[in-house]
N, CA, C and O atoms as a GROMACS GRO file, in nm:
protein
  604
    1ILE      N    1   0.520  -0.820  -0.755
    1ILE     CA    2   0.500  -0.979  -0.662
    1ILE      C    3   0.632  -1.020  -0.733
    1ILE      O    4   0.746  -1.027  -0.687
    2ARG      N    5   0.592  -1.041  -0.836
    2ARG     CA    6   0.709  -1.132  -0.900
    2ARG      C    7   0.877  -1.140  -0.868
    2ARG      O    8   0.957  -1.226  -0.832
    3ARG      N    9   0.878  -0.994  -0.904
    3ARG     CA   10   1.016  -0.896  -0.879
    3ARG      C   11   1.033  -0.864  -0.767
    3ARG      O   12   1.140  -0.805  -0.757
    4ALA      N   13   0.962  -0.876  -0.643
    4ALA     CA   14   0.998  -0.906  -0.490
    4ALA      C   15   1.044  -1.026  -0.464
    4ALA      O   16   1.153  -1.069  -0.424
    5ARG      N   17   0.927  -1.079  -0.497
    5ARG     CA   18   0.999  -1.238  -0.473
    5ARG      C   19   1.174  -1.277  -0.536
    5ARG      O   20   1.261  -1.320  -0.461
    6ILE      N   21   1.190  -1.259  -0.640
    6ILE     CA   22   1.332  -1.249  -0.723
    6ILE      C   23   1.402  -1.165  -0.612
    6ILE      O   24   1.517  -1.204  -0.597
    7GLN      N   25   1.369  -1.068  -0.533
    7GLN     CA   26   1.491  -0.981  -0.498
    7GLN      C   27   1.467  -1.034  -0.307
    7GLN      O   28   1.551  -0.997  -0.225
    8THR      N   29   1.380  -1.095  -0.277
    8THR     CA   30   1.381  -1.182  -0.126
    8THR      C   31   1.410  -1.312  -0.130
    8THR      O   32   1.410  -1.384  -0.030
    9ALA      N   33   1.445  -1.359  -0.274
    9ALA     CA   34   1.440  -1.515  -0.222
    9ALA      C   35   1.478  -1.584  -0.152
    9ALA      O   36   1.426  -1.684  -0.103
   10GLY      N   37   1.634  -1.511  -0.129
   10GLY     CA   38   1.746  -1.517  -0.046
   10GLY      C   39   1.681  -1.535   0.135
   10GLY      O   40   1.753  -1.591   0.217
   11LEU      N   41   1.547  -1.481   0.173
   11LEU     CA   42   1.524  -1.414   0.273
   11LEU      C   43   1.421  -1.523   0.342
   11LEU      O   44   1.350  -1.545   0.244
   12PRO      N   45   1.373  -1.599   0.439
   12PRO     CA   46   1.361  -1.741   0.498
   12PRO      C   47   1.239  -1.683   0.560
   12PRO      O   48   1.132  -1.742   0.547
   13HIS      N   49   1.247  -1.554   0.638
   13HIS     CA   50   1.158  -1.462   0.691
   13HIS      C   51   1.031  -1.343   0.612
   13HIS      O   52   0.949  -1.267   0.662
   14VAL      N   53   1.079  -1.385   0.423
   14VAL     CA   54   1.000  -1.253   0.358
   14VAL      C   55   0.855  -1.347   0.350
   14VAL      O   56   0.865  -1.467   0.374
   15VAL      N   57   0.748  -1.301   0.321
   15VAL     CA   58   0.651  -1.356   0.296
   15VAL      C   59   0.570  -1.276   0.208
   15VAL      O   60   0.538  -1.170   0.261
   16LEU      N   61   0.525  -1.291   0.085
   16LEU     CA   62   0.477  -1.199   0.002
   16LEU      C   63   0.342  -1.272  -0.085
   16LEU      O   64   0.359  -1.378  -0.145
   17GLN      N   65   0.267  -1.233  -0.083
   17GLN     CA   66   0.104  -1.320  -0.091
   17GLN      C   67   0.050  -1.201  -0.166
   17GLN      O   68   0.080  -1.083  -0.148
   18THR      N   69  -0.044  -1.257  -0.260
   18THR     CA   70  -0.144  -1.167  -0.338
   18THR      C   71  -0.307  -1.197  -0.310
   18THR      O   72  -0.364  -1.304  -0.332
   19ALA      N   73  -0.359  -1.086  -0.262
   19ALA     CA   74  -0.478  -1.222  -0.178
   19ALA      C   75  -0.567  -1.086  -0.233
   19ALA      O   76  -0.532  -0.985  -0.294
   20ASP      N   77  -0.687  -1.131  -0.185
   20ASP     CA   78  -0.807  -1.035  -0.164
   20ASP      C   79  -0.856  -1.013  -0.006
   20ASP      O   80  -0.928  -1.084   0.065
   21LEU      N   81  -0.780  -0.866   0.027
   21LEU     CA   82  -0.800  -0.847   0.141
   21LEU      C   83  -0.979  -0.835   0.210
   21LEU      O   84  -1.028  -0.870   0.317
   22SER      N   85  -1.014  -0.793   0.135
   22SER     CA   86  -1.147  -0.845   0.207
   22SER      C   87  -1.201  -0.972   0.199
   22SER      O   88  -1.303  -0.966   0.131
   23THR      N   89  -1.178  -1.081   0.236
   23THR     CA   90  -1.236  -1.220   0.213
   23THR      C   91  -1.113  -1.267   0.273
   23THR      O   92  -1.117  -1.390   0.270
   24LEU      N   93  -0.960  -1.212   0.346
   24LEU     CA   94  -0.846  -1.290   0.369
   24LEU      C   95  -0.868  -1.271   0.535
   24LEU      O   96  -0.903  -1.170   0.597
   25THR      N   97  -0.837  -1.395   0.580
   25THR     CA   98  -0.849  -1.426   0.689
   25THR      C   99  -0.710  -1.431   0.784
   25THR      O  100  -0.640  -1.528   0.812
   26LEU      N  101  -0.699  -1.323   0.813
   26LEU     CA  102  -0.573  -1.308   0.903
   26LEU      C  103  -0.524  -1.388   1.016
   26LEU      O  104  -0.606  -1.411   1.106
   27ALA      N  105  -0.413  -1.432   1.025
   27ALA     CA  106  -0.360  -1.469   1.207
   27ALA      C  107  -0.348  -1.309   1.278
   27ALA      O  108  -0.299  -1.211   1.223
   28ASP      N  109  -0.410  -1.316   1.418
   28ASP     CA  110  -0.353  -1.247   1.512
   28ASP      C  111  -0.215  -1.253   1.515
   28ASP      O  112  -0.147  -1.353   1.495
   29ASP      N  113  -0.175  -1.130   1.542
   29ASP     CA  114  -0.018  -1.118   1.602
   29ASP      C  115   0.074  -1.210   1.547
   29ASP      O  116   0.158  -1.266   1.617
   30ALA      N  117   0.055  -1.239   1.349
   30ALA     CA  118   0.107  -1.289   1.326
   30ALA      C  119   0.225  -1.195   1.189
   30ALA      O  120   0.303  -1.258   1.118
   31PHE      N  121   0.211  -1.061   1.182
   31PHE     CA  122   0.278  -0.999   1.096
   31PHE      C  123   0.403  -0.919   1.174
   31PHE      O  124   0.386  -0.910   1.296
   32ASP      N  125   0.533  -0.857   1.118
   32ASP     CA  126   0.612  -0.799   1.171
   32ASP      C  127   0.624  -0.624   1.071
   32ASP      O  128   0.703  -0.532   1.095
   33CYS      N  129   0.576  -0.626   1.023
   33CYS     CA  130   0.491  -0.551   0.909
   33CYS      C  131   0.434  -0.546   0.816
   33CYS      O  132   0.448  -0.640   0.738
   34ILE      N  133   0.342  -0.435   0.782
   34ILE     CA  134   0.245  -0.461   0.712
   34ILE      C  135   0.269  -0.334   0.595
   34ILE      O  136   0.323  -0.229   0.630
   35VAL      N  137   0.230  -0.354   0.470
   35VAL     CA  138   0.265  -0.240   0.384
   35VAL      C  139   0.148  -0.182   0.298
   35VAL      O  140   0.147  -0.260   0.203
   36ALA      N  141   0.084  -0.122   0.283
   36ALA     CA  142  -0.083  -0.158   0.190
   36ALA      C  143  -0.046  -0.017   0.064
   36ALA      O  144  -0.084   0.100   0.077
   37ILE      N  145   0.010  -0.056  -0.014
   37ILE     CA  146   0.044   0.088  -0.107
   37ILE      C  147  -0.077   0.079  -0.209
   37ILE      O  148  -0.098  -0.021  -0.278
   38ALA      N  149  -0.158   0.199  -0.210
   38ALA     CA  150  -0.253   0.243  -0.286
   38ALA      C  151  -0.366   0.131  -0.315
   38ALA      O  152  -0.395   0.116  -0.434
   39THR      N  153  -0.457   0.018  -0.184
   39THR     CA  154  -0.485   0.001  -0.123
   39THR      C  155  -0.687  -0.020  -0.108
   39THR      O  156  -0.788  -0.069  -0.159
   40LEU      N  157  -0.627   0.068   0.014
   40LEU     CA  158  -0.695   0.150   0.143
   40LEU      C  159  -0.860   0.180   0.109
   40LEU      O  160  -0.957   0.158   0.182
   41HIS      N  161  -0.856   0.239  -0.027
   41HIS     CA  162  -0.922   0.302  -0.136
   41HIS      C  163  -0.996   0.256  -0.166
   41HIS      O  164  -1.095   0.316  -0.208
   42HIS      N  165  -0.984   0.099  -0.158
   42HIS     CA  166  -1.109  -0.009  -0.237
   42HIS      C  167  -1.124  -0.094  -0.094
   42HIS      O  168  -1.097  -0.214  -0.094
   43LEU      N  169  -1.154  -0.048  -0.010
   43LEU     CA  170  -1.191  -0.110   0.130
   43LEU      C  171  -1.229  -0.044   0.260
   43LEU      O  172  -1.148   0.018   0.328
   44PRO      N  173  -1.367  -0.061   0.292
   44PRO     CA  174  -1.420   0.037   0.418
   44PRO      C  175  -1.290   0.030   0.460
   44PRO      O  176  -1.241  -0.082   0.475
   45LEU      N  177  -1.222   0.131   0.484
   45LEU     CA  178  -1.146   0.227   0.596
   45LEU      C  179  -1.109   0.161   0.778
   45LEU      O  180  -1.008   0.104   0.821
   46ALA      N  181  -1.216   0.193   0.837
   46ALA     CA  182  -1.186   0.182   1.022
   46ALA      C  183  -1.156   0.050   0.943
   46ALA      O  184  -1.044   0.040   0.893
   47PRO      N  185  -1.248  -0.055   0.927
   47PRO     CA  186  -1.270  -0.192   0.946
   47PRO      C  187  -1.119  -0.247   0.920
   47PRO      O  188  -1.044  -0.292   1.007
   48THR      N  189  -1.081  -0.226   0.726
   48THR     CA  190  -0.977  -0.226   0.714
   48THR      C  191  -0.849  -0.196   0.839
   48THR      O  192  -0.764  -0.274   0.882
   49LEU      N  193  -0.870  -0.081   0.866
   49LEU     CA  194  -0.738  -0.091   0.954
   49LEU      C  195  -0.711  -0.146   1.104
   49LEU      O  196  -0.603  -0.171   1.158
   50ALA      N  197  -0.892  -0.162   1.172
   50ALA     CA  198  -0.834  -0.263   1.286
   50ALA      C  199  -0.815  -0.413   1.215
   50ALA      O  200  -0.778  -0.480   1.311
   51GLN      N  201  -0.820  -0.508   1.096
   51GLN     CA  202  -0.789  -0.621   1.088
   51GLN      C  203  -0.634  -0.605   1.108
   51GLN      O  204  -0.558  -0.667   1.183
   52LEU      N  205  -0.613  -0.520   1.032
   52LEU     CA  206  -0.451  -0.515   1.052
   52LEU      C  207  -0.356  -0.486   1.155
   52LEU      O  208  -0.239  -0.524   1.167
   53ARG      N  209  -0.452  -0.383   1.256
   53ARG     CA  210  -0.407  -0.408   1.378
   53ARG      C  211  -0.410  -0.519   1.419
   53ARG      O  212  -0.305  -0.568   1.460
   54THR      N  213  -0.487  -0.569   1.420
   54THR     CA  214  -0.466  -0.692   1.515
   54THR      C  215  -0.360  -0.828   1.428
   54THR      O  216  -0.298  -0.922   1.479
   55ALA      N  217  -0.372  -0.788   1.288
   55ALA     CA  218  -0.237  -0.934   1.256
   55ALA      C  219  -0.120  -0.899   1.252
   55ALA      O  220  -0.036  -0.961   1.188
   56LEU      N  221  -0.085  -0.755   1.346
   56LEU     CA  222   0.050  -0.700   1.357
   56LEU      C  223   0.079  -0.811   1.456
   56LEU      O  224  -0.012  -0.876   1.507
   57ARG      N  225   0.292  -0.842   1.501
   57ARG     CA  226   0.227  -0.874   1.572
   57ARG      C  227   0.259  -0.724   1.688
   57ARG      O  228   0.272  -0.610   1.644
   58PRO      N  229   0.268  -0.762   1.844
   58PRO     CA  230   0.295  -0.630   1.893
   58PRO      C  231   0.476  -0.503   1.845
   58PRO      O  232   0.567  -0.558   1.784
   59GLY      N  233   0.482  -0.449   1.859
   59GLY     CA  234   0.598  -0.379   1.794
   59GLY      C  235   0.574  -0.355   1.642
   59GLY      O  236   0.674  -0.300   1.596
   60GLY      N  237   0.496  -0.371   1.565
   60GLY     CA  238   0.525  -0.474   1.413
   60GLY      C  239   0.449  -0.296   1.400
   60GLY      O  240   0.415  -0.212   1.484
   61VAL      N  241   0.448  -0.302   1.249
   61VAL     CA  242   0.494  -0.188   1.211
   61VAL      C  243   0.372  -0.186   1.077
   61VAL      O  244   0.380  -0.277   0.996
   62LEU      N  245   0.285  -0.102   1.062
   62LEU     CA  246   0.153  -0.066   1.015
   62LEU      C  247   0.227   0.027   0.874
   62LEU      O  248   0.289   0.109   0.941
   63LEU      N  249   0.258   0.063   0.730
   63LEU     CA  250   0.283   0.199   0.685
   63LEU      C  251   0.173   0.160   0.516
   63LEU      O  252   0.145   0.066   0.442
   64VAL      N  253   0.151   0.293   0.534
   64VAL     CA  254  -0.031   0.300   0.416
   64VAL      C  255   0.032   0.422   0.348
   64VAL      O  256   0.067   0.533   0.390
   65LEU      N  257   0.033   0.357   0.221
   65LEU     CA  258   0.072   0.517   0.051
   65LEU      C  259  -0.133   0.498   0.049
   65LEU      O  260  -0.192   0.390   0.045
   66ASP      N  261  -0.189   0.616   0.051
   66ASP     CA  262  -0.258   0.545  -0.006
   66ASP      C  263  -0.386   0.689  -0.056
   66ASP      O  264  -0.443   0.725   0.047
   67LEU      N  265  -0.417   0.741  -0.136
   67LEU     CA  266  -0.463   0.807  -0.168
   67LEU      C  267  -0.628   0.909  -0.115
   67LEU      O  268  -0.729   0.855  -0.071
   68TYR      N  269  -0.613   1.040  -0.134
   68TYR     CA  270  -0.796   1.082  -0.041
   68TYR      C  271  -0.796   1.216  -0.132
   68TYR      O  272  -0.715   1.281  -0.197
   69ALA      N  273  -0.927   1.221  -0.102
   69ALA     CA  274  -1.016   1.349  -0.155
   69ALA      C  275  -1.025   1.424  -0.062
   69ALA      O  276  -1.028   1.385   0.055
   70ASP      N  277  -1.034   1.574  -0.108
   70ASP     CA  278  -1.003   1.639  -0.030
   70ASP      C  279  -1.014   1.821  -0.087
   70ASP      O  280  -0.913   1.884  -0.117
   71ALA      N  281  -1.156   1.879  -0.093
   71ALA     CA  282  -1.179   2.006  -0.123
   71ALA      C  283  -1.181   2.156  -0.036
   71ALA      O  284  -1.206   2.270  -0.077
   72SER      N  285  -1.142   2.107   0.105
   72SER     CA  286  -1.033   2.216   0.151
   72SER      C  287  -1.000   2.334   0.116
   72SER      O  288  -0.988   2.325  -0.007
   73TRP      N  289  -0.972   2.466   0.154
   73TRP     CA  290  -0.870   2.535   0.018
   73TRP      C  291  -0.738   2.528   0.083
   73TRP      O  292  -0.652   2.612   0.056
   74ARG      N  293  -0.697   2.352   0.237
   74ARG     CA  294  -0.572   2.381   0.157
   74ARG      C  295  -0.527   2.272   0.088
   74ARG      O  296  -0.413   2.240   0.055
   75ALA      N  297  -0.671   2.201   0.064
   75ALA     CA  298  -0.602   2.061  -0.026
   75ALA      C  299  -0.605   2.120  -0.196
   75ALA      O  300  -0.556   2.079  -0.301
   76THR      N  301  -0.703   2.257  -0.151
   76THR     CA  302  -0.686   2.296  -0.371
   76THR      C  303  -0.528   2.379  -0.335
   76THR      O  304  -0.462   2.373  -0.439
   77ALA      N  305  -0.461   2.442  -0.240
   77ALA     CA  306  -0.345   2.440  -0.224
   77ALA      C  307  -0.257   2.337  -0.297
   77ALA      O  308  -0.215   2.344  -0.412
   78HIS      N  309  -0.242   2.262  -0.226
   78HIS     CA  310  -0.156   2.133  -0.261
   78HIS      C  311  -0.194   2.049  -0.421
   78HIS      O  312  -0.105   1.989  -0.480
   79HIS      N  313  -0.343   2.057  -0.479
   79HIS     CA  314  -0.359   2.052  -0.608
   79HIS      C  315  -0.285   2.076  -0.661
   79HIS      O  316  -0.198   2.006  -0.714
   80LEU      N  317  -0.310   2.240  -0.660
   80LEU     CA  318  -0.303   2.331  -0.762
   80LEU      C  319  -0.120   2.333  -0.766
   80LEU      O  320  -0.085   2.391  -0.868
   81LEU      N  321  -0.004   2.287  -0.685
   81LEU     CA  322   0.114   2.205  -0.692
   81LEU      C  323   0.089   2.059  -0.758
   81LEU      O  324   0.167   2.048  -0.853
   82ALA      N  325   0.006   1.939  -0.744
   82ALA     CA  326   0.014   1.885  -0.818
   82ALA      C  327  -0.009   1.853  -0.891
   82ALA      O  328   0.014   1.735  -0.914
   83VAL      N  329  -0.086   1.952  -1.002
   83VAL     CA  330  -0.138   1.913  -1.131
   83VAL      C  331  -0.013   1.900  -1.225
   83VAL      O  332   0.011   1.802  -1.296
   84PRO      N  333   0.076   2.031  -1.212
   84PRO     CA  334   0.173   2.065  -1.333
   84PRO      C  335   0.262   1.907  -1.303
   84PRO      O  336   0.288   1.829  -1.394
   85VAL      N  337   0.308   1.878  -1.130
   85VAL     CA  338   0.340   1.753  -1.123
   85VAL      C  339   0.336   1.609  -1.189
   85VAL      O  340   0.420   1.524  -1.220
   86SER      N  341   0.212   1.622  -1.195
   86SER     CA  342   0.129   1.463  -1.246
   86SER      C  343   0.143   1.470  -1.318
   86SER      O  344   0.183   1.357  -1.344
   87ARG      N  345   0.150   1.556  -1.463
   87ARG     CA  346   0.111   1.524  -1.546
   87ARG      C  347   0.311   1.599  -1.616
   87ARG      O  348   0.338   1.598  -1.736
   88ALA      N  349   0.398   1.644  -1.522
   88ALA     CA  350   0.484   1.640  -1.584
   88ALA      C  351   0.532   1.502  -1.587
   88ALA      O  352   0.582   1.478  -1.697
   89LEU      N  353   0.536   1.356  -1.467
   89LEU     CA  354   0.514   1.303  -1.447
   89LEU      C  355   0.509   1.141  -1.555
   89LEU      O  356   0.584   1.048  -1.586
   90TRP      N  357   0.408   1.176  -1.574
   90TRP     CA  358   0.324   1.144  -1.671
   90TRP      C  359   0.412   1.126  -1.848
   90TRP      O  360   0.444   1.035  -1.924
   91LEU      N  361   0.418   1.255  -1.843
   91LEU     CA  362   0.510   1.287  -1.970
   91LEU      C  363   0.691   1.214  -1.959
   91LEU      O  364   0.802   1.190  -2.007
   92VAL      N  365   0.658   1.214  -1.924
   92VAL     CA  366   0.810   1.114  -1.873
   92VAL      C  367   0.766   0.985  -1.865
   92VAL      O  368   0.810   0.909  -1.951
   93HIS      N  369   0.718   0.956  -1.813
   93HIS     CA  370   0.678   0.768  -1.765
   93HIS      C  371   0.625   0.738  -1.919
   93HIS      O  372   0.637   0.632  -1.981
   94ARG      N  373   0.572   0.839  -1.955
   94ARG     CA  374   0.444   0.775  -2.096
   94ARG      C  375   0.504   0.880  -2.244
   94ARG      O  376   0.482   0.894  -2.365
   95ARG      N  377   0.542   0.904  -2.196
   95ARG     CA  378   0.596   1.006  -2.334
   95ARG      C  379   0.507   1.086  -2.434
   95ARG      O  380   0.546   1.139  -2.538
   96SER      N  381   0.376   1.087  -2.382
   96SER     CA  382   0.241   1.188  -2.376
   96SER      C  383   0.203   1.236  -2.298
   96SER      O  384   0.234   1.239  -2.179
   97LEU      N  385   0.131   1.280  -2.353
   97LEU     CA  386   0.016   1.392  -2.206
   97LEU      C  387  -0.112   1.328  -2.201
   97LEU      O  388  -0.178   1.322  -2.097
   98ARG      N  389  -0.139   1.294  -2.282
   98ARG     CA  390  -0.294   1.201  -2.304
   98ARG      C  391  -0.300   1.020  -2.329
   98ARG      O  392  -0.274   0.943  -2.422
   99PRO      N  393  -0.348   1.010  -2.199
   99PRO     CA  394  -0.340   0.835  -2.219
   99PRO      C  395  -0.380   0.800  -2.303
   99PRO      O  396  -0.454   0.880  -2.361
  100SER      N  397  -0.361   0.665  -2.367
  100SER     CA  398  -0.429   0.585  -2.472
  100SER      C  399  -0.631   0.566  -2.442
  100SER      O  400  -0.683   0.523  -2.339
  101PRO      N  401  -0.672   0.593  -2.514
  101PRO     CA  402  -0.830   0.487  -2.530
  101PRO      C  403  -0.823   0.377  -2.401
  101PRO      O  404  -0.856   0.385  -2.282
  102ALA      N  405  -0.761   0.270  -2.486
  102ALA     CA  406  -0.754   0.166  -2.419
  102ALA      C  407  -0.744   0.232  -2.237
  102ALA      O  408  -0.838   0.240  -2.158
  103GLU      N  409  -0.571   0.279  -2.207
  103GLU     CA  410  -0.566   0.375  -2.064
  103GLU      C  411  -0.670   0.382  -2.041
  103GLU      O  412  -0.739   0.297  -1.984
  104ARG      N  413  -0.722   0.553  -2.108
  104ARG     CA  414  -0.873   0.608  -1.971
  104ARG      C  415  -0.900   0.543  -1.962
  104ARG      O  416  -0.871   0.499  -1.851
  105ALA      N  417  -1.028   0.396  -2.095
  105ALA     CA  418  -1.089   0.249  -1.994
  105ALA      C  419  -1.052   0.166  -1.916
  105ALA      O  420  -1.132   0.089  -1.863
  106ALA      N  421  -0.917   0.164  -1.891
  106ALA     CA  422  -0.862   0.074  -1.775
  106ALA      C  423  -0.914   0.168  -1.636
  106ALA      O  424  -0.992   0.148  -1.543
  107TRP      N  425  -0.841   0.262  -1.672
  107TRP     CA  426  -0.866   0.396  -1.513
  107TRP      C  427  -1.028   0.413  -1.503
  107TRP      O  428  -1.073   0.402  -1.389
  108ALA      N  429  -1.100   0.433  -1.585
  108ALA     CA  430  -1.235   0.423  -1.599
  108ALA      C  431  -1.334   0.314  -1.534
  108ALA      O  432  -1.450   0.320  -1.494
  109ALA      N  433  -1.236   0.211  -1.542
  109ALA     CA  434  -1.296   0.088  -1.506
  109ALA      C  435  -1.242   0.130  -1.315
  109ALA      O  436  -1.301   0.172  -1.215
  110HIS      N  437  -1.132   0.098  -1.341
  110HIS     CA  438  -1.030   0.069  -1.225
  110HIS      C  439  -1.143   0.169  -1.095
  110HIS      O  440  -1.182   0.126  -0.987
  111GLY      N  441  -1.157   0.242  -1.126
  111GLY     CA  442  -1.172   0.377  -1.060
  111GLY      C  443  -1.330   0.422  -1.035
  111GLY      O  444  -1.367   0.531  -0.991
  112ALA      N  445  -1.433   0.288  -1.083
  112ALA     CA  446  -1.554   0.358  -1.070
  112ALA      C  447  -1.650   0.266  -0.932
  112ALA      O  448  -1.770   0.251  -0.906
  113HIS      N  449  -1.514   0.218  -0.866
  113HIS     CA  450  -1.636   0.191  -0.757
  113HIS      C  451  -1.559   0.211  -0.574
  113HIS      O  452  -1.596   0.186  -0.459
  114ASP      N  453  -1.410   0.283  -0.654
  114ASP     CA  454  -1.292   0.334  -0.534
  114ASP      C  455  -1.394   0.417  -0.440
  114ASP      O  456  -1.493   0.476  -0.484
  115VAL      N  457  -1.362   0.415  -0.324
  115VAL     CA  458  -1.372   0.538  -0.257
  115VAL      C  459  -1.276   0.612  -0.165
  115VAL      O  460  -1.198   0.567  -0.081
  116TYR      N  461  -1.301   0.736  -0.202
  116TYR     CA  462  -1.169   0.774  -0.160
  116TYR      C  463  -1.202   0.886  -0.031
  116TYR      O  464  -1.279   0.982  -0.038
  117PRO      N  465  -1.093   0.829   0.123
  117PRO     CA  466  -1.198   0.957   0.241
  117PRO      C  467  -1.144   1.062   0.213
  117PRO      O  468  -1.067   1.071   0.117
  118THR      N  469  -1.175   1.170   0.297
  118THR     CA  470  -1.144   1.290   0.314
  118THR      C  471  -0.935   1.261   0.453
  118THR      O  472  -0.925   1.195   0.557
  119LEU      N  473  -0.868   1.309   0.409
  119LEU     CA  474  -0.768   1.325   0.532
  119LEU      C  475  -0.877   1.322   0.624
  119LEU      O  476  -0.944   1.220   0.638
  120PRO      N  477  -0.894   1.407   0.676
  120PRO     CA  478  -0.996   1.416   0.822
  120PRO      C  479  -1.060   1.297   0.841
  120PRO      O  480  -1.076   1.253   0.955
  121GLU      N  481  -1.088   1.255   0.768
  121GLU     CA  482  -1.187   1.045   0.721
  121GLU      C  483  -1.070   1.010   0.782
  121GLU      O  484  -1.091   0.979   0.899
  122VAL      N  485  -0.948   1.002   0.750
  122VAL     CA  486  -0.819   0.907   0.728
  122VAL      C  487  -0.766   1.023   0.876
  122VAL      O  488  -0.720   0.917   0.917
  123ARG      N  489  -0.753   1.063   0.917
  123ARG     CA  490  -0.753   1.080   1.037
  123ARG      C  491  -0.798   1.064   1.198
  123ARG      O  492  -0.740   1.070   1.306
  124ALA      N  493  -0.949   1.035   1.145
  124ALA     CA  494  -1.038   1.016   1.265
  124ALA      C  495  -1.022   0.874   1.228
  124ALA      O  496  -0.978   0.824   1.331
  125ALA      N  497  -1.035   0.760   1.122
  125ALA     CA  498  -1.063   0.656   1.146
  125ALA      C  499  -0.899   0.577   1.246
  125ALA      O  500  -0.884   0.492   1.334
  126ALA      N  501  -0.794   0.685   1.152
  126ALA     CA  502  -0.652   0.626   1.284
  126ALA      C  503  -0.663   0.656   1.378
  126ALA      O  504  -0.574   0.623   1.457
  127ALA      N  505  -0.757   0.725   1.419
  127ALA     CA  506  -0.701   0.822   1.585
  127ALA      C  507  -0.796   0.700   1.680
  127ALA      O  508  -0.752   0.639   1.778
  128THR      N  509  -0.957   0.683   1.609
  128THR     CA  510  -0.986   0.598   1.683
  128THR      C  511  -0.940   0.420   1.694
  128THR      O  512  -0.943   0.341   1.789
  129THR      N  513  -0.903   0.406   1.563
  129THR     CA  514  -0.812   0.263   1.538
  129THR      C  515  -0.674   0.290   1.590
  129THR      O  516  -0.647   0.234   1.696
  130LEU      N  517  -0.615   0.338   1.558
  130LEU     CA  518  -0.456   0.314   1.577
  130LEU      C  519  -0.416   0.434   1.642
  130LEU      O  520  -0.377   0.536   1.586
  131PRO      N  521  -0.430   0.408   1.795
  131PRO     CA  522  -0.412   0.569   1.832
  131PRO      C  523  -0.238   0.502   1.846
  131PRO      O  524  -0.171   0.400   1.862
  132GLY      N  525  -0.231   0.689   1.818
  132GLY     CA  526  -0.078   0.764   1.837
  132GLY      C  527  -0.033   0.734   1.674
  132GLY      O  528   0.084   0.708   1.648
  133ALA      N  529  -0.134   0.739   1.570
  133ALA     CA  530  -0.059   0.710   1.373
  133ALA      C  531  -0.056   0.812   1.371
  133ALA      O  532  -0.126   0.894   1.431
  134VAL      N  533   0.064   0.832   1.269
  134VAL     CA  534   0.083   0.933   1.145
  134VAL      C  535   0.057   0.959   1.087
  134VAL      O  536   0.132   0.923   0.995
  135VAL      N  537  -0.038   1.029   1.044
  135VAL     CA  538  -0.122   1.098   0.913
  135VAL      C  539  -0.057   1.188   0.837
  135VAL      O  540  -0.111   1.298   0.834
  136ARG      N  541   0.047   1.174   0.772
  136ARG     CA  542   0.087   1.286   0.682
  136ARG      C  543   0.042   1.345   0.529
  136ARG      O  544   0.022   1.275   0.430
  137ARG      N  545   0.032   1.469   0.534
  137ARG     CA  546  -0.041   1.457   0.322
  137ARG      C  547   0.142   1.471   0.274
  137ARG      O  548   0.257   1.493   0.311
  138LEU      N  549   0.064   1.444   0.181
  138LEU     CA  550   0.213   1.431   0.075
  138LEU      C  551   0.136   1.451  -0.062
  138LEU      O  552   0.019   1.421  -0.087
  139LEU      N  553   0.251   1.521  -0.164
  139LEU     CA  554   0.132   1.553  -0.260
  139LEU      C  555   0.085   1.404  -0.373
  139LEU      O  556   0.092   1.286  -0.341
  140LEU      N  557   0.051   1.449  -0.475
  140LEU     CA  558  -0.002   1.402  -0.565
  140LEU      C  559  -0.115   1.314  -0.497
  140LEU      O  560  -0.117   1.194  -0.473
  141TRP      N  561  -0.206   1.413  -0.476
  141TRP     CA  562  -0.365   1.344  -0.370
  141TRP      C  563  -0.334   1.206  -0.266
  141TRP      O  564  -0.403   1.114  -0.224
  142ARG      N  565  -0.204   1.243  -0.252
  142ARG     CA  566  -0.182   1.062  -0.151
  142ARG      C  567  -0.144   1.111  -0.045
  142ARG      O  568  -0.099   1.225  -0.039
  143TYR      N  569  -0.160   1.004   0.092
  143TYR     CA  570  -0.098   1.028   0.201
  143TYR      C  571  -0.059   0.936   0.264
  143TYR      O  572  -0.100   0.822   0.245
  144ALA      N  573   0.053   0.978   0.375
  144ALA     CA  574   0.119   0.854   0.434
  144ALA      C  575   0.046   0.802   0.602
  144ALA      O  576   0.013   0.896   0.676
  145LEU      N  577   0.027   0.681   0.645
  145LEU     CA  578   0.012   0.646   0.751
  145LEU      C  579   0.077   0.557   0.831
  145LEU      O  580   0.028   0.444   0.836
  146ARG      N  581   0.197   0.584   0.909
  146ARG     CA  582   0.246   0.531   0.976
  146ARG      C  583   0.203   0.495   1.166
  146ARG      O  584   0.196   0.579   1.256
  147TRP      N  585   0.188   0.389   1.173
  147TRP     CA  586   0.218   0.306   1.293
  147TRP      C  587   0.263   0.268   1.343
  147TRP      O  588   0.345   0.229   1.260
  148VAL      N  589   0.328   0.196   1.510
  148VAL     CA  590   0.368   0.112   1.572
  148VAL      C  591   0.306   0.057   1.654
  148VAL      O  592   0.271   0.135   1.744
  149LYS      N  593   0.257  -0.094   1.675
  149LYS     CA  594   0.150  -0.170   1.726
  149LYS      C  595   0.267  -0.136   1.925
  149LYS      O  596   0.379  -0.136   1.976
  150PRO      N  597   0.140  -0.117   1.945
  150PRO     CA  598   0.244  -0.110   2.148
  150PRO      C  599   0.298  -0.244   2.165
  150PRO      O  600   0.236  -0.337   2.114
  151ALA      N  601   0.434  -0.272   2.248
  151ALA     CA  602   0.439  -0.374   2.310
  151ALA      C  603   0.372  -0.412   2.383
  151ALA      O  604   0.394  -0.521   2.435
   0.00000   0.00000   0.00000
């Protein structure tokens, strides 16, 4: 957020906010674009999508990049590709294949209450809540969702 505020300092229509979405009241039709990155797996999916839908102005865009869990054969094939990529990225960014004890503890605490929907669950919630939304499977256990609120 700090870096984004610096980069958007001269743009009067850009509002950056850090808040708890589960307790935040968003005004109806208030946003042209909402971006959620690795957030929805911490919240109830369908109600959160409905909250974001209501907060978008007609013509507004919702962009989501989040994580999913899936044990299907198709997902397993993706996971087999993702593991070496994930390890290589970890090595490049951390200069080690193994996280430190502090990092492992932080990730364990962070993930203790996460709920990762399956891709079919994401698609079903999107179809019900955001008709016409496009959900794409990505590498590294992620999906992208794009929806434009009808004008």
